[in-house]
C-alpha distance (Angstrom), angle and dihedral (degrees) to the residues before:
residue distance angle dihedral
X1 . . .
X2 3.80 . .
X3 3.76 119.1 .
X4 3.78 118.9 -125.2
X5 3.79 115.2 -116.2
X6 3.83 95.4 -174.0
X7 3.80 102.9 70.4
X8 3.80 89.0 111.9
X9 3.83 87.2 72.9
X10 3.81 92.5 64.5
X11 3.81 107.6 108.1
X12 3.81 114.3 -140.4
X13 3.78 112.8 -120.2
X14 3.80 95.5 11.0
X15 3.82 110.8 167.2
X16 3.79 130.3 -155.5
X17 3.81 111.5 -97.0
X18 3.82 91.7 -151.5
X19 3.82 107.6 21.2
X20 3.79 112.0 -154.4
X21 3.80 95.8 8.4
X22 3.79 141.4 75.7
X23 3.79 104.6 -114.8
X24 3.82 95.8 -140.1
X25 3.84 98.1 36.8
X26 3.79 89.3 51.3
X27 3.82 90.1 55.2
X28 3.83 90.6 46.6
X29 3.81 93.7 45.6
X30 3.82 90.6 -124.2
X31 3.82 129.9 137.0
X32 3.82 126.5 -114.9
X33 3.80 134.9 -160.4
X34 3.84 106.4 -142.9
X35 3.80 134.5 -5.9
X36 3.81 132.1 -125.3
X37 3.80 126.4 -168.9
X38 3.80 123.3 -147.5
X39 3.79 109.6 -126.5
X40 3.79 92.5 -152.6
X41 3.82 100.2 55.6
X42 3.82 109.6 1.3
X43 3.81 96.7 -111.3
X44 3.81 110.7 159.0
X45 3.80 115.2 -147.7
X46 3.77 137.9 167.2
X47 3.81 122.1 -98.1
X48 3.80 128.3 -107.4
X49 3.82 90.2 -95.9
X50 3.80 87.4 64.2
X51 3.80 120.6 87.6
X52 3.81 95.8 -114.1
X53 3.84 102.4 36.4
X54 3.81 91.9 -150.3
X55 3.82 96.0 168.9
X56 3.83 89.9 57.5
X57 3.82 91.4 44.5
X58 3.81 90.2 50.6
X59 3.81 89.4 54.6
X60 3.82 92.0 47.7
X61 3.81 90.9 51.0
X62 3.82 100.0 41.4
X63 3.82 104.1 21.8
X64 3.83 88.7 -133.5
X65 3.81 96.0 155.5
X66 3.81 109.5 -162.0
X67 3.80 130.8 63.6
X68 3.75 131.9 172.0
X69 3.75 128.9 -152.9
X70 3.79 112.3 -92.6
X71 3.81 90.8 -163.2
X72 3.81 119.7 114.6
X73 3.81 113.7 -96.3
X74 3.82 94.2 10.2
X75 3.81 117.0 117.4
X76 3.81 106.1 177.0
X77 3.82 132.2 119.9
X78 3.80 128.3 -158.6
X79 3.82 133.8 -161.1
X80 3.81 113.9 -146.1
X81 3.81 93.8 -163.0
X82 3.81 97.1 50.5
X83 3.84 92.6 32.6
X84 3.78 91.2 -135.0
X85 3.79 141.5 118.4
X86 3.79 118.4 -118.4
């Protein structure tokens, strides 16, 4: 497994901007499957199993590399750039 080289971009104390909801899907009135939170800015987006893939699109736009699951009882983090779990 690759090792992530972008952990320095995780902001301490970052909080979800839209807890419990995908920011863009909420505005569009569309459903999502699972949520991911950006650990650089707190953006909450839907996962790649969701129609709109807003977490991935947020990474592509901002280059903020690391997200964590925003699902209850899930504790994982993922780096888009290194394509690896932390």
